[in-house]
N, C-alpha and C positions, 0 to 999 in steps of 0.2 A: 225439587223433589220433596214430597211429604215425608215426615218422619215415620219410620216403621213403628207399628204398635205391637208390643210384646206383652203377653199375659203370662204371669207366673202363678200356677196353682200349687200351693204348698200344703201338704197334708201331714208330713212327717214331724214328729216331735223335734224341737230344736236341738236337744242334746242327746238323743238316743242313738243317732248315727250321724253321718256327715252329709246327708241329703240337703238339709236346710242350709248348712254352711255352703255347700256347693252352689245352691241357688243364689244365695246372697253374693258370693264371690263373682259369679257370672254377671249378676246385675251391676255390681260395682264396675266391672270391666266394660259393660255396655254403656254405662254413664260417661265413660271416657272416650267413646267413639263419636265421630262426626259424620253425618249429622247425628245428634243424640236421639236415640229412639224414645218413644213414649212407653214407659214401663208401668204396668199395673200388677199388683199383688192381691191375690185372694187367698186367705188362710182358712183351711178347713181342719176338722178333726183336732188332733193334738198339735197341729201346726200353729193354732191360734196363740199358743203360749209364747211364740216368738215375738208377738206384738205387745206383750205385757210390759208396762212401765215398771221400773225399779228392780230389774233382774240383778241378782247377785250370783256370781259364778266363782267356783273355786279356782279354775284355771285361767281366769282373766279373758276367756274367749266369750265375750258377751255379744250374742247375736242380735239382741235388741239394739245395741249401739250401732252395729253395722246397718241394720234395717233403718235406723233413724237417719243415718248418712244418706241412704238411698232415697228416703222420703224427702229429705231436704233438697234433693236434685229435681223434685217434682213428681215422683212416683205416687200414683194413687194407690191406697192400701185399705183393704177391708178385711174384717174377720167375720166368719159365718155366724149369723145370729143363732141358729139352731145349735151349733157347736158350743157357743158361749153359754147358752142356757143349760145344755146337757152337762156341762162341766161346772156348773154353779158359779160362773164368773160374770153374772149379770151386773154386778156392782164393781167389777174390776176397773182399774185405771190403765188405759191403753197409752201407748206412745203417742206423742203429738202427731197429728196427721192421720191417725188410724181411726176408722169409723166402722160401725156395724153394717154388714151387708147381708143381702138375701139372695136366694137362688135365681130369681128373675134378673137381678143385676149381674150375677156371674154369667148367666146365659147371654145377656146382651154384650158383656165384655168379650165373651168367647166369639160371638159373631163379628164383633168389631175388630178383633185382633188379626194381625197378619201372621202371627205365630203364637202358639200356645205351648208352654213348657210345664211339665208336671214333675213335682218332686215329693 
């Protein structure tokens, strides 16, 4: 049986509410399932901040570290190019394994996915 393909579309700011945390917690739980599903993340709007390298947080809940763990299991991860430019982050350093993506890629990932989750 082929691995299920799950696309996470994350638009929420990482620390404004718990939506992004919930997405990452679910992804971690999915990486522990057999067969392990193929996970893809596409960050949009303020959600792109989740994928920034070098985050420092007051409460030690560093969502970038959690995302890195997920990426290390093989999850493909993109941040929206338009959103990056709009926020002045064109020269930002992203977590290892994160690359810039465009809407046509998100469209293809959506068509390829067995399930799409939005946060």
